[in-house]
C-alpha positions in Angstrom: 109.6 -190.8 -7.5 107.5 -191.2 -4.4 106.0 -188.0 -3.1 106.0 -187.5 0.7 104.3 -184.9 2.9 105.9 -184.6 6.3 103.5 -183.4 9.0 105.4 -182.1 12.0 108.6 -181.8 10.0 110.5 -179.7 12.6 110.0 -182.2 15.4 112.4 -185.0 16.2 110.7 -187.7 14.0 110.1 -185.1 11.2 113.7 -184.1 11.1 114.8 -187.8 11.2 112.4 -188.5 8.3 114.0 -185.8 6.3 117.5 -187.3 7.1 116.4 -190.6 5.6 114.7 -188.9 2.6 118.0 -187.0 1.9 119.8 -190.3 1.6 117.6 -191.4 -1.3 117.0 -188.4 -3.6 116.5 -190.8 -6.5 113.5 -192.4 -4.8 111.6 -189.7 -2.8 110.6 -186.1 -3.3 109.1 -183.8 -0.6 105.7 -182.3 -1.4 104.8 -180.6 1.8 106.1 -179.7 5.2 104.3 -178.6 8.3 105.1 -177.2 11.7 103.4 -175.5 14.7 105.3 -172.3 15.5 109.0 -172.9 14.6 109.5 -170.5 11.8 113.3 -170.7 11.7 113.4 -174.4 11.4 110.7 -174.6 8.7 112.3 -171.8 6.8 115.6 -173.7 6.7 113.7 -176.9 5.5 112.0 -174.8 2.8 115.4 -173.6 1.6 116.7 -177.2 1.4 113.6 -179.0 0.0 111.5 -176.4 -1.9 108.2 -178.2 -1.3 105.1 -177.2 -3.2 103.5 -175.9 0.0 104.1 -175.6 3.8 101.6 -175.2 6.6 101.9 -173.8 10.1 99.2 -174.5 12.7 99.8 -171.0 14.2 98.5 -168.2 11.9 100.9 -165.6 13.2 103.9 -167.9 12.6 102.6 -168.6 9.1 102.5 -164.9 8.3 106.1 -164.5 9.4 107.2 -167.5 7.3 105.2 -166.2 4.3 107.0 -162.9 4.4 110.4 -164.5 4.7 109.8 -166.8 1.7 108.3 -164.1 -0.5 111.5 -163.0 -2.1 113.6 -166.2 -1.9 111.0 -169.0 -2.6 107.9 -167.3 -4.0 106.7 -170.6 -5.5 106.1 -172.1 -2.1 102.6 -171.7 -0.9 102.3 -171.0 2.9 99.1 -172.2 4.5 97.8 -171.9 8.1 95.6 -173.5 10.7 93.9 -176.9 10.6 92.7 -176.2 7.0 96.3 -175.7 5.9 97.5 -178.9 7.7 94.7 -180.8 6.0 95.7 -179.4 2.6 99.3 -180.5 3.1 98.0 -184.0 4.1 95.9 -184.4 0.9 98.0 -183.0 -1.9 97.4 -185.1 -5.1 101.1 -185.6 -5.7 101.7 -186.9 -2.1 101.8 -190.7 -2.2 102.7 -191.0 1.4 102.0 -188.8 4.5 104.4 -189.0 7.5 102.3 -188.3 10.5 104.6 -186.8 13.1 102.6 -184.1 14.7 102.7 -184.4 18.5 99.4 -183.9 20.3 95.7 -183.7 19.3 96.4 -181.3 16.5 97.4 -184.3 14.3 93.9 -185.9 14.3 92.0 -183.9 11.7 94.8 -183.8 9.1 95.2 -187.6 9.4 91.5 -188.2 9.0 91.6 -186.0 5.8 94.6 -188.0 4.5 92.7 -191.3 5.2 89.7 -190.0 3.3 92.0 -189.2 0.4 93.3 -192.7 0.3 96.9 -191.9 1.2 99.5 -194.3 2.5 99.8 -193.1 6.1 103.1 -193.5 8.0 101.8 -193.2 11.6 104.3 -191.8 14.1 102.0 -189.8 16.3 99.7 -191.8 18.6 96.8 -189.3 19.1 94.6 -190.4 16.2 94.3 -193.9 17.6 94.3 -192.8 21.2 91.6 -190.2 20.8 89.4 -191.8 18.2 90.7 -195.3 17.3 87.4 -196.6 16.0 86.7 -193.5 14.0 90.2 -193.4 12.6 90.3 -197.0 11.5 86.9 -196.7 9.9 88.2 -193.7 7.9 91.2 -195.8 6.8 88.9 -198.5 5.5 86.4 -196.2 3.9 89.0 -194.1 2.1 91.0 -197.1 0.9 94.0 -195.7 2.7 97.0 -197.8 3.8 98.3 -197.5 7.4 101.9 -198.4 8.3 103.1 -197.9 11.9 106.3 -195.9 12.5 106.4 -196.0 16.3 109.3 -198.4 16.9 107.3 -200.9 18.9 104.4 -201.1 16.5 106.6 -201.1 13.5 108.3 -204.1 15.1 105.0 -205.8 15.7 104.2 -205.2 12.0 107.4 -206.8 10.9 106.8 -209.8 13.2 103.3 -210.4 11.7 101.1 -209.3 14.6 97.4 -209.8 14.0 94.2 -211.0 15.5 95.2 -214.7 15.7 98.4 -214.4 17.8 98.6 -215.7 21.3 100.3 -212.7 22.8 102.2 -209.6 21.8 104.8 -207.9 24.0 105.8 -204.3 23.8 109.1 -203.4 25.4 109.7 -200.4 27.5 113.1 -199.0 28.5 111.7 -198.1 31.9 113.0 -194.5 31.4 115.6 -192.8 33.5 113.8 -193.6 36.8 113.3 -197.3 36.4 115.0 -198.2 39.8 114.0 -195.0 41.7 111.9 -195.2 44.8 108.6 -193.4 45.2 110.2 -190.9 47.5 112.9 -190.2 44.8 110.3 -189.9 42.1 108.6 -187.1 44.1 111.7 -185.0 43.7 112.2 -185.5 39.9 112.9 -182.3 38.0 112.1 -181.6 34.3 115.8 -181.6 33.4 116.2 -185.1 34.9 113.1 -186.4 33.1 114.3 -185.1 29.7 117.5 -187.2 29.9 116.2 -190.5 28.4 118.9 -193.2 28.6 118.4 -194.6 25.1 116.2 -192.6 22.7 116.3 -189.1 21.2 112.8 -187.7 21.3 110.9 -184.5 21.9 110.1 -183.2 25.4 106.5 -184.4 25.7 107.3 -188.0 24.5 110.4 -188.1 26.7 108.4 -187.3 29.8 105.7 -189.8 28.8 108.5 -192.4 28.6 109.6 -191.5 32.1 106.1 -192.0 33.5 105.4 -195.1 31.3 102.4 -193.3 29.9 104.0 -193.6 26.5 103.8 -197.4 26.9 100.2 -197.2 28.0 99.3 -195.2 24.9 101.2 -197.7 22.8 99.1 -200.5 24.3 95.9 -198.7 23.2 97.5 -198.1 19.8 98.5 -201.7 19.3 94.9 -202.9 20.0 93.5 -200.7 17.3 96.3 -201.2 14.8 96.3 -205.0 14.9 92.7 -205.7 16.0 93.9 -207.2 19.3 92.0 -207.7 22.5 93.6 -205.9 25.5 94.3 -209.2 27.3 96.8 -210.4 24.7 98.9 -207.2 24.9 101.6 -207.1 27.5 104.4 -204.7 28.4 107.9 -205.9 29.5 110.6 -203.6 30.7 113.8 -204.0 28.6 116.5 -201.4 29.7 118.7 -201.9 26.6 115.9 -200.9 24.1 117.3 -203.4 21.6 114.3 -205.8 21.4 111.4 -203.5 20.3 108.5 -206.0 20.4 107.8 -209.7 20.5 105.0 -211.8 19.1 104.1 -215.2 20.5 102.1 -217.7 18.4 99.9 -220.6 19.2 102.6 -223.1 18.6 104.9 -221.5 21.2 107.1 -219.7 18.6 108.1 -216.2 19.6 109.3 -213.8 16.9 111.2 -210.7 18.1 112.4 -207.6 16.3 115.8 -206.3 17.3 117.5 -203.1 16.2 119.5 -200.1 17.4 117.4 -197.6 19.4 117.2 -195.2 16.5 113.9 -193.9 15.0 115.5 -193.8 11.5 115.2 -197.6 11.4 111.3 -197.8 11.5 111.1 -194.6 9.5 113.1 -196.1 6.6 111.2 -199.3 6.8 107.8 -197.6 6.5 109.0 -195.2 3.7 110.3 -198.0 1.5 108.0 -200.9 2.4 107.8 -203.6 1.1 111.4 -202.9 0.0 114.2 -201.9 2.4 116.6 -198.9 2.1 119.5 -197.6 4.2 118.4 -195.7 7.3 121.7 -194.2 8.4 121.3 -195.8 11.9 124.3 -197.6 13.4 124.5 -201.4 12.9 123.6 -203.6 15.9 126.5 -205.4 17.6 125.1 -208.0 20.0 128.5 -209.2 21.1 129.5 -205.7 22.2 126.1 -205.4 23.9 126.7 -208.6 25.9 123.3 -209.1 27.5 119.6 -208.4 27.2 117.5 -207.9 30.4 113.8 -208.1 30.9 111.5 -207.4 33.9 107.9 -206.7 34.6 106.7 -203.0 34.9 106.0 -201.7 38.4 102.4 -200.3 38.3 102.6 -199.0 41.8 105.5 -196.6 41.0 104.3 -196.0 37.4 100.5 -196.0 37.5 100.0 -194.3 34.1 100.4 -197.6 32.4 97.6 -199.1 34.4 95.3 -196.0 33.8 95.8 -196.3 30.1 94.7 -199.9 30.0 91.7 -199.0 32.2 90.7 -196.1 29.9 90.7 -198.5 26.9 88.5 -200.9 28.8 86.1 -198.1 29.8 85.5 -197.3 26.2 83.7 -194.3 24.9 85.8 -191.2 25.0 87.8 -192.2 28.0 91.1 -192.6 26.0 90.5 -189.1 24.6 90.1 -187.7 28.1 93.2 -189.6 29.2 95.3 -188.2 26.3 94.1 -184.6 26.9 94.7 -184.7 30.7 98.2 -186.2 30.1 99.1 -183.4 27.7 98.0 -180.8 30.2 99.8 -182.6 33.1 103.1 -183.0 31.1 103.0 -179.3 30.1 102.5 -178.3 33.7 105.3 -180.5 34.8 107.7 -179.1 32.2 106.6 -175.5 33.2 107.4 -176.3 36.9 103.8 -176.1 38.0 103.4 -179.8 38.8 105.5 -182.4 40.5 106.4 -185.6 38.6 104.3 -187.9 40.8 101.4 -185.5 40.5 101.2 -186.2 36.7 99.2 -189.4 37.2 97.2 -187.8 40.0 96.0 -185.1 37.7 95.2 -187.5 35.0 93.2 -189.8 37.3 91.3 -186.8 38.8 90.3 -185.8 35.2 89.2 -189.3 34.3 87.1 -189.5 37.5 85.7 -186.0 37.0 84.5 -186.7 33.4 83.2 -190.3 33.4 81.0 -191.9 30.7 81.8 -189.6 27.8 80.6 -191.0 24.5 82.5 -191.2 21.2 79.9 -191.8 18.5 81.6 -189.3 16.1 84.4 -186.9 15.7 82.5 -184.1 17.4 82.0 -186.2 20.5 85.8 -186.9 20.6 86.7 -183.3 20.1 84.2 -182.2 22.7 85.6 -184.7 25.2 89.1 -183.5 24.4 88.2 -179.8 25.0 86.3 -180.5 28.2 89.1 -182.7 29.5 91.7 -179.9 28.9 89.5 -177.4 30.7 89.0 -179.7 33.7 92.7 -180.7 33.8 93.8 -177.1 33.7 91.5 -176.4 36.6 93.1 -179.2 38.5 96.6 -177.9 37.5 95.7 -174.4 39.0 95.0 -176.1 42.4 98.4 -177.8 42.3 100.2 -174.6 41.3 98.4 -172.5 43.9 
């Protein structure tokens, strides 16, 4: 039996991970589950899986969950805060750690899991966006194993991406506004942005897909994961979301990974690797699909992709600043405080306002993250005024 800790178990990827695990009770067991504040969802998961421990980032929510479980599942230990998340990520019986916490809160637990030598199934981008060099060094120092779960990076992994390839291409659906004019984009509402044409994801990632920031973050992630230089990583818009990534080799060969736009496919691949198990995703029918389309991204209408590449080129803590500013901007947009086209404006203002931040160690990264959030919230107040 393979023990699995699921960090961020109440989110979209976390719930899909548990769906796949439920299909293979003879192969996997759940050791730990974590969530931020969703007591009801985590309580239901505890009743189904009876893990050794659970952790909630929010202490008040952890207290409520602890009280609810006291009489029905007294054997489940309820932990809280970053220390609790780190404990869940480093349980001795956890062979694998599914990293599905959205946002910067996932960085420290993943570093702890890396130091503990776990097999990390990486679904959240923030550890590599905020602190790619530090995180990869921790993986090597701890003897940990890193498998990408994000659909595009999992596809690159399956196609053999590495430092000797000629080019890698990440595909982007283009989101719901691929053909919209700049004037139309200025009127986008949160409800419209949350209707992704192909994928089922959480609110933050869905908005990132609409701005193409998600693809920019994936470019940064790909460079760290596969030791690639920025100039060999390209993005191509592919509205059908059937081809997830392509790798071009020196001899002109191009390998592509195709599959239904369903996160259970890469989740199942990472959980069972190097074997393969059923994911529950629908089978791909190319004849029914009929055609596959590709086009270059428009960096004028969707500048977040360009800013992500520039932040990686800038080095230091620029990508941590980018990530923090984007989280603040997306939250502001979803709360009705910021227009859709103002998201990249706020991010750019934060990057320009906090240039040259260093990232020599984790404290530098966390300081840059904190300062960027403060600065970005100040900018947000000006937009909301």
